Structures are given as C-alpha cells and as structure tokens.
DRENGU-770377 format. One record per atom (N, C-alpha, C): residue number from 1; x, y, z; residue in three letters; atom name. Coordinates in steps of 0.05 Angstrom, whole numbers, always signed. Example, Ala and Ser with C-alpha at 12.3 -4.5 7.8 and 13.67 -1.06 7.14 Angstrom:
<sites>
+-----+--------+--------+--------+------+------+
! seq !      x !      y !      z ! type ! atom !
+-----+--------+--------+--------+------+------+
!   1 !   +264 !   -114 !   +156 !  ala !    N !
!   1 !   +246 !    -90 !   +156 !  ala !   CA !
!   1 !   +264 !    -66 !   +156 !  ala !    C !
!   2 !   +257 !    -45 !   +142 !  ser !    N !
!   2 !   +273 !    -21 !   +143 !  ser !   CA !
!   2 !   +258 !     +1 !   +157 !  ser !    C !
+-----+--------+--------+--------+------+------+
</sites>
This chain:
<sites>
+-----+--------+--------+--------+------+------+
! seq !      x !      y !      z ! type ! atom !
+-----+--------+--------+--------+------+------+
!   1 !  +1872 !  +2442 !  +1830 !  met !    N !
!   1 !  +1898 !  +2431 !  +1836 !  met !   CA !
!   1 !  +1896 !  +2401 !  +1843 !  met !    C !
!   2 !  +1875 !  +2393 !  +1857 !  lys !    N !
!   2 !  +1871 !  +2365 !  +1865 !  lys !   CA !
!   2 !  +1869 !  +2348 !  +1840 !  lys !    C !
!   3 !  +1854 !  +2357 !  +1820 !  thr !    N !
!   3 !  +1851 !  +2341 !  +1795 !  thr !   CA !
!   3 !  +1878 !  +2339 !  +1781 !  thr !    C !
!   4 !  +1893 !  +2361 !  +1780 !  asp !    N !
!   4 !  +1919 !  +2360 !  +1768 !  asp !   CA !
!   4 !  +1937 !  +2340 !  +1781 !  asp !    C !
!   5 !  +1937 !  +2339 !  +1807 !  leu !    N !
!   5 !  +1953 !  +2319 !  +1822 !  leu !   CA !
!   5 !  +1945 !  +2291 !  +1815 !  leu !    C !
!   6 !  +1919 !  +2286 !  +1815 !  leu !    N !
!   6 !  +1909 !  +2259 !  +1810 !  leu !   CA !
!   6 !  +1915 !  +2249 !  +1782 !  leu !    C !
!   7 !  +1921 !  +2267 !  +1763 !  gln !    N !
!   7 !  +1928 !  +2258 !  +1736 !  gln !   CA !
!   7 !  +1956 !  +2246 !  +1736 !  gln !    C !
!   8 !  +1971 !  +2249 !  +1757 !  arg !    N !
!   8 !  +1997 !  +2236 !  +1760 !  arg !   CA !
!   8 !  +1995 !  +2207 !  +1767 !  arg !    C !
!   9 !  +1972 !  +2198 !  +1776 !  ile !    N !
!   9 !  +1967 !  +2170 !  +1784 !  ile !   CA !
!   9 !  +1958 !  +2154 !  +1760 !  ile !    C !
!  10 !  +1972 !  +2133 !  +1754 !  thr !    N !
!  10 !  +1964 !  +2116 !  +1732 !  thr !   CA !
!  10 !  +1961 !  +2087 !  +1741 !  thr !    C !
!  11 !  +1943 !  +2073 !  +1727 !  ile !    N !
!  11 !  +1939 !  +2044 !  +1733 !  ile !   CA !
!  11 !  +1941 !  +2030 !  +1706 !  ile !    C !
!  12 !  +1960 !  +2011 !  +1706 !  glu !    N !
!  12 !  +1964 !  +1994 !  +1682 !  glu !   CA !
!  12 !  +1962 !  +1965 !  +1690 !  glu !    C !
!  13 !  +1945 !  +1950 !  +1677 !  pro !    N !
!  13 !  +1941 !  +1922 !  +1685 !  pro !   CA !
!  13 !  +1967 !  +1906 !  +1687 !  pro !    C !
!  14 !  +1986 !  +1910 !  +1669 !  gly !    N !
!  14 !  +2011 !  +1894 !  +1669 !  gly !   CA !
!  14 !  +2034 !  +1905 !  +1685 !  gly !    C !
!  15 !  +2029 !  +1927 !  +1699 !  lys !    N !
!  15 !  +2050 !  +1940 !  +1714 !  lys !   CA !
!  15 !  +2043 !  +1940 !  +1744 !  lys !    C !
!  16 !  +2061 !  +1930 !  +1760 !  cys !    N !
!  16 !  +2057 !  +1929 !  +1790 !  cys !   CA !
!  16 !  +2031 !  +1917 !  +1798 !  cys !    C !
!  17 !  +2023 !  +1897 !  +1784 !  gly !    N !
!  17 !  +1998 !  +1883 !  +1791 !  gly !   CA !
!  17 !  +1973 !  +1900 !  +1788 !  gly !    C !
!  18 !  +1974 !  +1920 !  +1771 !  gly !    N !
!  18 !  +1951 !  +1937 !  +1767 !  gly !   CA !
!  18 !  +1946 !  +1957 !  +1790 !  gly !    C !
!  19 !  +1966 !  +1960 !  +1807 !  arg !    N !
!  19 !  +1963 !  +1979 !  +1830 !  arg !   CA !
!  19 !  +1969 !  +2007 !  +1820 !  arg !    C !
!  20 !  +1958 !  +2027 !  +1834 !  pro !    N !
!  20 !  +1963 !  +2055 !  +1827 !  pro !   CA !
!  20 !  +1993 !  +2062 !  +1829 !  pro !    C !
!  21 !  +2003 !  +2074 !  +1808 !  cys !    N !
!  21 !  +2031 !  +2081 !  +1806 !  cys !   CA !
!  21 !  +2034 !  +2111 !  +1800 !  cys !    C !
!  22 !  +2058 !  +2121 !  +1801 !  ile !    N !
!  22 !  +2063 !  +2149 !  +1795 !  ile !   CA !
!  22 !  +2073 !  +2151 !  +1766 !  ile !    C !
!  23 !  +2058 !  +2167 !  +1751 !  arg !    N !
!  23 !  +2064 !  +2174 !  +1724 !  arg !   CA !
!  23 !  +2074 !  +2151 !  +1706 !  arg !    C !
!  24 !  +2062 !  +2128 !  +1709 !  gly !    N !
!  24 !  +2069 !  +2105 !  +1692 !  gly !   CA !
!  24 !  +2095 !  +2091 !  +1700 !  gly !    C !
!  25 !  +2108 !  +2101 !  +1721 !  met !    N !
!  25 !  +2133 !  +2088 !  +1730 !  met !   CA !
!  25 !  +2126 !  +2065 !  +1748 !  met !    C !
!  26 !  +2146 !  +2050 !  +1755 !  arg !    N !
!  26 !  +2143 !  +2027 !  +1773 !  arg !   CA !
!  26 !  +2147 !  +2034 !  +1802 !  arg !    C !
!  27 !  +2137 !  +2057 !  +1810 !  ile !    N !
!  27 !  +2136 !  +2064 !  +1838 !  ile !   CA !
!  27 !  +2107 !  +2068 !  +1845 !  ile !    C !
!  28 !  +2098 !  +2052 !  +1864 !  arg !    N !
!  28 !  +2069 !  +2052 !  +1871 !  arg !   CA !
!  28 !  +2063 !  +2074 !  +1891 !  arg !    C !
!  29 !  +2038 !  +2082 !  +1891 !  val !    N !
!  29 !  +2028 !  +2101 !  +1911 !  val !   CA !
!  29 !  +2034 !  +2090 !  +1938 !  val !    C !
!  30 !  +2030 !  +2064 !  +1942 !  gln !    N !
!  30 !  +2035 !  +2051 !  +1968 !  gln !   CA !
!  30 !  +2064 !  +2054 !  +1976 !  gln !    C !
!  31 !  +2083 !  +2052 !  +1957 !  asp !    N !
!  31 !  +2112 !  +2055 !  +1964 !  asp !   CA !
!  31 !  +2117 !  +2082 !  +1977 !  asp !    C !
!  32 !  +2106 !  +2103 !  +1965 !  ile !    N !
!  32 !  +2110 !  +2130 !  +1975 !  ile !   CA !
!  32 !  +2097 !  +2133 !  +2003 !  ile !    C !
!  33 !  +2073 !  +2123 !  +2005 !  leu !    N !
!  33 !  +2059 !  +2125 !  +2031 !  leu !   CA !
!  33 !  +2074 !  +2109 !  +2053 !  leu !    C !
!  34 !  +2085 !  +2086 !  +2046 !  asp !    N !
!  34 !  +2100 !  +2070 !  +2065 !  asp !   CA !
!  34 !  +2125 !  +2086 !  +2075 !  asp !    C !
!  35 !  +2138 !  +2099 !  +2056 !  met !    N !
!  35 !  +2162 !  +2114 !  +2063 !  met !   CA !
!  35 !  +2155 !  +2137 !  +2082 !  met !    C !
!  36 !  +2133 !  +2151 !  +2075 !  leu !    N !
!  36 !  +2125 !  +2174 !  +2092 !  leu !   CA !
!  36 !  +2116 !  +2163 !  +2120 !  leu !    C !
!  37 !  +2102 !  +2141 !  +2121 !  ala !    N !
!  37 !  +2093 !  +2130 !  +2146 !  ala !   CA !
!  37 !  +2117 !  +2121 !  +2164 !  ala !    C !
!  38 !  +2139 !  +2113 !  +2151 !  ala !    N !
!  38 !  +2163 !  +2105 !  +2165 !  ala !   CA !
!  38 !  +2180 !  +2128 !  +2175 !  ala !    C !
!  39 !  +2171 !  +2152 !  +2167 !  gly !    N !
!  39 !  +2185 !  +2176 !  +2176 !  gly !   CA !
!  39 !  +2204 !  +2188 !  +2157 !  gly !    C !
!  40 !  +2205 !  +2177 !  +2133 !  thr !    N !
!  40 !  +2222 !  +2188 !  +2112 !  thr !   CA !
!  40 !  +2211 !  +2215 !  +2103 !  thr !    C !
!  41 !  +2229 !  +2235 !  +2102 !  ser !    N !
!  41 !  +2220 !  +2262 !  +2094 !  ser !   CA !
!  41 !  +2216 !  +2263 !  +2064 !  ser !    C !
!  42 !  +2201 !  +2283 !  +2055 !  glu !    N !
!  42 !  +2198 !  +2288 !  +2026 !  glu !   CA !
!  42 !  +2225 !  +2292 !  +2013 !  glu !    C !
!  43 !  +2243 !  +2307 !  +2027 !  glu !    N !
!  43 !  +2269 !  +2313 !  +2016 !  glu !   CA !
!  43 !  +2285 !  +2287 !  +2012 !  glu !    C !
!  44 !  +2283 !  +2269 !  +2031 !  glu !    N !
!  44 !  +2298 !  +2243 !  +2029 !  glu !   CA !
!  44 !  +2287 !  +2227 !  +2006 !  glu !    C !
!  45 !  +2261 !  +2226 !  +2003 !  ile !    N !
!  45 !  +2248 !  +2211 !  +1981 !  ile !   CA !
!  45 !  +2258 !  +2222 !  +1954 !  ile !    C !
!  46 !  +2257 !  +2249 !  +1952 !  leu !    N !
!  46 !  +2265 !  +2261 !  +1927 !  leu !   CA !
!  46 !  +2295 !  +2257 !  +1921 !  leu !    C !
!  47 !  +2311 !  +2256 !  +1942 !  arg !    N !
!  47 !  +2340 !  +2251 !  +1938 !  arg !   CA !
!  47 !  +2344 !  +2222 !  +1930 !  arg !    C !
!  48 !  +2330 !  +2203 !  +1942 !  asp !    N !
!  48 !  +2334 !  +2175 !  +1936 !  asp !   CA !
!  48 !  +2321 !  +2166 !  +1910 !  asp !    C !
!  49 !  +2301 !  +2181 !  +1901 !  tyr !    N !
!  49 !  +2287 !  +2175 !  +1876 !  tyr !   CA !
!  49 !  +2286 !  +2200 !  +1859 !  tyr !    C !
!  50 !  +2308 !  +2207 !  +1847 !  pro !    N !
!  50 !  +2311 !  +2233 !  +1833 !  pro !   CA !
!  50 !  +2291 !  +2236 !  +1810 !  pro !    C !
!  51 !  +2279 !  +2215 !  +1800 !  tyr !    N !
!  51 !  +2259 !  +2218 !  +1779 !  tyr !   CA !
!  51 !  +2232 !  +2226 !  +1789 !  tyr !    C !
!  52 !  +2228 !  +2226 !  +1815 !  leu !    N !
!  52 !  +2203 !  +2235 !  +1827 !  leu !   CA !
!  52 !  +2204 !  +2265 !  +1831 !  leu !    C !
!  53 !  +2180 !  +2277 !  +1831 !  glu !    N !
!  53 !  +2177 !  +2306 !  +1836 !  glu !   CA !
!  53 !  +2160 !  +2309 !  +1861 !  glu !    C !
!  54 !  +2163 !  +2332 !  +1873 !  arg !    N !
!  54 !  +2148 !  +2338 !  +1898 !  arg !   CA !
!  54 !  +2118 !  +2334 !  +1894 !  arg !    C !
!  55 !  +2107 !  +2341 !  +1871 !  asp !    N !
!  55 !  +2079 !  +2338 !  +1866 !  asp !   CA !
!  55 !  +2071 !  +2308 !  +1863 !  asp !    C !
!  56 !  +2090 !  +2290 !  +1857 !  asp !    N !
!  56 !  +2085 !  +2262 !  +1857 !  asp !   CA !
!  56 !  +2078 !  +2252 !  +1885 !  asp !    C !
!  57 !  +2093 !  +2262 !  +1905 !  ile !    N !
!  57 !  +2088 !  +2255 !  +1933 !  ile !   CA !
!  57 !  +2060 !  +2266 !  +1941 !  ile !    C !
!  58 !  +2055 !  +2290 !  +1934 !  arg !    N !
!  58 !  +2029 !  +2302 !  +1940 !  arg !   CA !
!  58 !  +2006 !  +2287 !  +1926 !  arg !    C !
!  59 !  +2011 !  +2278 !  +1902 !  ala !    N !
!  59 !  +1991 !  +2262 !  +1888 !  ala !   CA !
!  59 !  +1985 !  +2236 !  +1902 !  ala !    C !
!  60 !  +2005 !  +2223 !  +1912 !  ala !    N !
!  60 !  +2001 !  +2198 !  +1927 !  ala !   CA !
!  60 !  +1984 !  +2203 !  +1952 !  ala !    C !
!  61 !  +1990 !  +2224 !  +1966 !  ile !    N !
!  61 !  +1974 !  +2231 !  +1990 !  ile !   CA !
!  61 !  +1946 !  +2238 !  +1983 !  ile !    C !
!  62 !  +1942 !  +2253 !  +1962 !  thr !    N !
!  62 !  +1916 !  +2261 !  +1953 !  thr !   CA !
!  62 !  +1900 !  +2237 !  +1944 !  thr !    C !
!  63 !  +1912 !  +2218 !  +1930 !  tyr !    N !
!  63 !  +1899 !  +2194 !  +1921 !  tyr !   CA !
!  63 !  +1890 !  +2178 !  +1945 !  tyr !    C !
!  64 !  +1908 !  +2174 !  +1964 !  ala !    N !
!  64 !  +1901 !  +2159 !  +1988 !  ala !   CA !
!  64 !  +1878 !  +2171 !  +2003 !  ala !    C !
!  65 !  +1878 !  +2198 !  +2006 !  ala !    N !
!  65 !  +1857 !  +2211 !  +2021 !  ala !   CA !
!  65 !  +1830 !  +2208 !  +2006 !  ala !    C !
!  66 !  +1830 !  +2210 !  +1980 !  ala !    N !
!  66 !  +1805 !  +2206 !  +1965 !  ala !   CA !
!  66 !  +1796 !  +2177 !  +1967 !  ala !    C !
!  67 !  +1814 !  +2158 !  +1966 !  tyr !    N !
!  67 !  +1807 !  +2130 !  +1968 !  tyr !   CA !
!  67 !  +1795 !  +2124 !  +1995 !  tyr !    C !
!  68 !  +1806 !  +2135 !  +2016 !  leu !    N !
!  68 !  +1795 !  +2130 !  +2043 !  leu !   CA !
!  68 !  +1768 !  +2143 !  +2047 !  leu !    C !
!  69 !  +1763 !  +2164 !  +2031 !  asn !    N !
!  69 !  +1737 !  +2178 !  +2032 !  asn !   CA !
!  69 !  +1717 !  +2164 !  +2015 !  asn !    C !
!  70 !  +1724 !  +2142 !  +2002 !  his !    N !
!  70 !  +1707 !  +2127 !  +1985 !  his !   CA !
!  70 !  +1698 !  +2142 !  +1961 !  his !    C !
!  71 !  +1714 !  +2161 !  +1953 !  thr !    N !
!  71 !  +1709 !  +2177 !  +1929 !  thr !   CA !
!  71 !  +1719 !  +2160 !  +1905 !  thr !    C !
!  72 !  +1705 !  +2161 !  +1883 !  ile !    N !
!  72 !  +1715 !  +2148 !  +1859 !  ile !   CA !
!  72 !  +1737 !  +2165 !  +1848 !  ile !    C !
!  73 !  +1761 !  +2153 !  +1845 !  val !    N !
!  73 !  +1784 !  +2168 !  +1836 !  val !   CA !
!  73 !  +1792 !  +2157 !  +1809 !  val !    C !
!  74 !  +1788 !  +2174 !  +1788 !  pro !    N !
!  74 !  +1796 !  +2165 !  +1761 !  pro !   CA !
!  74 !  +1826 !  +2165 !  +1759 !  pro !    C !
!  75 !  +1837 !  +2145 !  +1745 !  ala !    N !
!  75 !  +1865 !  +2144 !  +1739 !  ala !   CA !
!  75 !  +1868 !  +2139 !  +1709 !  ala !    C !
!  76 !  +1889 !  +2150 !  +1698 !  arg !    N !
!  76 !  +1894 !  +2146 !  +1670 !  arg !   CA !
!  76 !  +1903 !  +2117 !  +1665 !  arg !    C !
!  77 !  +1894 !  +2105 !  +1644 !  thr !    N !
!  77 !  +1904 !  +2079 !  +1637 !  thr !   CA !
!  77 !  +1919 !  +2081 !  +1611 !  thr !    C !
!  78 !  +1939 !  +2064 !  +1608 !  arg !    N !
!  78 !  +1956 !  +2066 !  +1584 !  arg !   CA !
!  78 !  +1952 !  +2042 !  +1567 !  arg !    C !
+-----+--------+--------+--------+------+------+
</sites>
C-alpha cells in the first residue's frame, strides 16, 4: 500500500519549482501538510479541492514520513 501511495507523488522540474506534487497537479505535498498542520480536516480539504482524493492526502503524509526518515523516496517524473 505504501508504494501505491507514493506513486501519487510526482516531481516535474518545470512545475512548482520541482517540488513534490500530487499526481502531476499544481498542489504540492507541502500545501497538504500545511493545511493539516493548521487543523484543516481531511473532509475540508477534499471539499475545498474536489480534484483531490483521500489517498492523495495519505500519500502526502507517507511521503513526508519517509523523507523525515531519510529514506530515498522515488517519485515519477514526467
């Protein structure tokens, strides 16, 4: 499951400064983490960003956890 979630994270040099994004869209992993840290619920995020899926939020959290663990996290490039 963890690998499936991480496949939702993409990095494209010309998009969002090459920062990790969700499924090639212009919403960064950091954006989702910032919203969660500010107390925004998953339900609120999904309502405000209807193109996101619950697994996108989980992917952002999984990516951050792996990054903090200094694990090499592969991301798809386009």
